[in-house]
C-alpha positions, 0 to 999 in steps of 0.5 A, spaced: 509 458 449 504 461 453 498 457 451 503 451 453 504 454 459 497 455 461 496 447 459 501 445 464 500 450 469 493 452 469 491 459 473 489 458 480 486 462 485 491 466 489 488 465 495 486 458 496 489 455 490 483 452 486 483 452 479 480 459 475 478 461 468 484 464 464 481 471 462 487 474 460 493 478 463 488 483 467 485 477 471 484 478 478 485 470 479 480 469 485 475 463 485 468 464 486 468 462 493 474 467 495 472 473 490 466 475 494 470 476 500 475 480 497 472 487 498 475 492 492 475 499 493 472 501 487 467 507 489 467 513 493 473 513 497 476 518 502 481 522 497 486 523 503 486 515 506 482 511 501 477 509 506 471 507 502 465 512 503 457 512 502 456 514 494 450 518 493 449 516 486 450 523 483 457 522 480 459 528 483 467 529 482 468 533 489 473 532 494 471 527 499 474 526 506 472 521 511 471 523 519 478 521 521 482 525 516 477 531 518 480 531 525 487 528 524 493 531 522 495 528 515 502 530 513 500 527 506 496 530 501 492 524 498 491 517 498 488 510 495 487 503 497 486 497 493 482 493 498 478 493 505 483 489 510 478 483 511 477 476 508 481 475 502 485 481 502 487 480 509 489 472 508 493 474 502 497 480 505 498 476 511 501 470 506 505 475 502 508 478 509 509 472 513 508 466 508 514 467 503 508 468 498 512 473 493 508 470 487 503 475 490 507 481 489 505 482 482 498 481 482 497 485 488 501 491 485 497 491 479 491 492 483 494 497 487 496 501 480 489 501 478 487 504 485 493 509 485 493 511 478 490 518 480 495 520 485 501 520 479 504 526 478 510 528 474 517 526 476 514 522 482 518 517 486 515 511 489 518 509 496 516 503 500 515 504 508 522 501 510 523 495 515 528 495 521 534 491 519 532 486 525 525 485 522 528 485 515 533 479 517 527 475 520 522 476 515 528 476 509 524 481 505 520 487 506 513 486 503 512 493 502 518 494 497 516 488 493 509 491 492 512 498 491 517 496 486 512 493 481 507 498 482 512 503 480 514 499 474 506 499 472 505 506 473 512 508 469 515 511 475 522 511 479 523 507 484 527 508 490 527 502 495 532 506 500 529 513 500 527 512 507 530 508 513 528 506 520 532 509 525 530 505 531 526 499 532 519 499 534 515 494 537 509 491 533 503 496 532 498 490 533 493 491 539 495 498 540 490 504 540 491 510 536 495 514 541 499 508 542 501 507 535 502 514 533 507 514 539 510 508 537 512 510 530 514 518 532 521 519 529 522 512 527 523 514 520 528 518 516 530 520 509 536 516 507 542 521 507 544 519 500 538 521 497 536 527 500 539 531 494 535 527 489 529 528 493 528 536 493 522 538 491 520 531 488 513 528 489 513 522 493 508 516 493 509 512 499 507 505 499 505 500 505 501 493 505 496 496 510 493 502 513 490 502 520 491 509 524 495 512 519 501 512 524 506 509 520 504 513 514 504 520 518 512 518 521 514 517 514 511 523 510 513 527 516 520 525 515 520 526 507 517 533 508 522 535 513 527 533 508 525 537 502 520 533 498 514 535 494 507 533 496 507 526 499 501 521 497 500 514 500 498 508 497 496 501 501 494 494 499 488 495 504 485 499 508 483 497 515 476 500 517 472 501 523 466 496 522 471 490 522 
């Protein structure tokens, strides 16, 4: 059956739709033109936010922290990202977010699972950063929840899409500096009252599509810790970097 389906529906590039070779269930499915523009974070990275860092080639396993995380207050303990937010990654995330490309959620969740596997802890719960109801009604779905549910399944963890709620509508983070982004997200998130008891002491893996300043993740992690969670880790599809 699978062979017949491959004949009828040959694999296509997730980004541009061009035909690609079928290399199995773990295939990236990007064509030769889109692949070089997909910058996967596979080497040294900040253990707090996932941003790529220079690799000295020694293979040392020491904890690495970027300059931003050394100077900023990060309420979460560790983090990973699958890609740099640029090129093909940006195109795919915008298609998932605004283009009704729900077919992208599963392959992108698999990419994120590879990056986030070192963050897995016993009894960990996976939760997406939520959308406010007004934004959810306009978009029809929460792209972070679409990814986090599949990520939880791939990692064998419990998924709670309703763990966090937005208690107030916030303006877009676009075109704001870091201070404005943090002010915009301050106290905008809270733990769902129905989930507080089940959350006590449990580690949480927070999932979102993109991290730039870390303002949204800060608001979410702060709310989780205030409600009694265990350590919070973050996993994002893509990490914005300063040189792009």
